[in-house]
C-alpha positions in Angstrom: 0.0 0.0 0.0 1.1 3.5 -0.7 1.2 6.2 2.0 2.1 9.9 1.9 4.2 11.3 4.7 3.4 15.0 4.8 6.1 17.1 6.4 4.8 20.0 8.4 7.1 22.6 10.1 7.2 26.2 11.2 8.6 28.1 8.2 9.6 31.1 10.3 11.7 29.0 12.6 13.2 27.3 9.5 14.4 30.6 8.2 16.4 31.2 11.3 18.4 28.0 11.0 22.1 28.6 10.3 23.3 27.4 6.9 25.6 24.8 8.3 22.8 23.4 10.5 20.5 23.3 7.5 23.1 21.5 5.5 23.3 18.9 8.3 19.5 18.6 8.3 19.4 18.1 4.6 22.1 15.4 4.9 19.9 13.6 7.4 16.9 13.8 5.0 19.1 12.4 2.1 20.2 9.5 4.4 16.6 8.9 5.3 15.6 8.7 1.6 18.5 6.3 1.0 17.2 4.1 3.8 13.8 4.0 2.2 15.3 3.1 -1.1 17.4 0.3 0.4 14.2 -1.1 2.0 12.4 -0.8 -1.4 9.8 1.4 0.2 10.7 4.7 -1.6 8.3 5.9 -4.3 8.9 9.7 -4.5 9.7 12.8 -2.6 9.7 16.6 -3.1 10.1 19.8 -1.2 7.6 22.6 -1.6 8.2 26.3 -2.0 7.4 28.6 1.0 3.7 29.2 1.8 4.3 32.9 0.8 4.3 31.6 -2.8 1.1 29.5 -2.3 -2.6 30.3 -2.6 -5.8 28.8 -1.3 -8.7 28.6 -3.8 -12.4 28.1 -2.7 -15.5 28.0 -4.9 -18.9 28.7 -3.5 -21.6 28.8 -6.2 -20.3 31.2 -8.8 -17.9 32.9 -6.4 -14.2 32.1 -6.6 -12.0 33.2 -3.7 -8.2 33.2 -3.9 -6.2 33.8 -0.8 -2.5 34.3 -1.3 -0.1 33.0 1.4 1.4 33.1 3.9 -1.4 32.1 6.3 -1.0 33.6 9.7 -3.6 31.3 11.3 -1.4 28.2 10.6 1.5 27.4 13.0 3.1 24.7 10.8 3.2 24.7 7.0 3.2 21.7 4.7 6.7 21.8 3.3 7.3 18.5 1.5 6.5 14.9 1.3 7.6 11.3 0.8 5.4 8.7 -0.9 6.3 5.3 0.3 5.0 1.8 -0.5 4.8 -0.4 2.6 2.6 -3.2 4.0 0.4 -1.3 6.4 -0.2 1.8 8.5 1.9 0.5 11.3 4.9 0.2 9.0 4.2 3.7 7.5 4.1 5.2 11.0 7.4 3.5 11.9 9.0 5.1 8.8 7.4 8.5 9.7 9.0 8.2 13.2 12.4 7.7 11.5 12.0 10.8 9.3 14.3 13.6 10.5 11.5 16.1 9.9 9.6 14.5 12.8 12.2 16.0 15.2 11.5 19.6 14.1 7.9 19.4 13.0 5.0 17.0 12.4 4.8 14.1 9.9 1.2 13.4 8.9 0.7 9.9 7.5 -2.2 9.1 5.2 -2.9 6.0 3.0 -3.2 6.8 -0.7 -6.4 5.3 -2.1 -6.0 2.8 -4.8 -7.9 3.5 -8.0 -9.9 0.3 -7.5 -11.5 1.9 -4.4 -13.3 4.3 -6.8 -14.8 1.6 -9.0 -18.5 1.5 -8.7 
């Protein structure tokens, strides 16, 4: 089963990290990806741009609303993800706990629905 590990962290705190510390953190993330690859669990990963470059779009009837980021009411922002392929939620949670991002933010784990679940 495929799962998405959504990495949430405080962008403002991230901007204050010294470059040498950030390089160390990124090295940890690369090592984590290598561990996923070695376990044949890695599917894909990407980092996202800052929430200041994002927008929220809502449609109610004929009314379209676009809110440009950043969003003051959110403490942690969605900054990147890993998609993994593992046996079950328990294994996905174990991989999430190993993710270095879990030490400076939150890793949200969700199963990705298989297309067969939409057949009707």
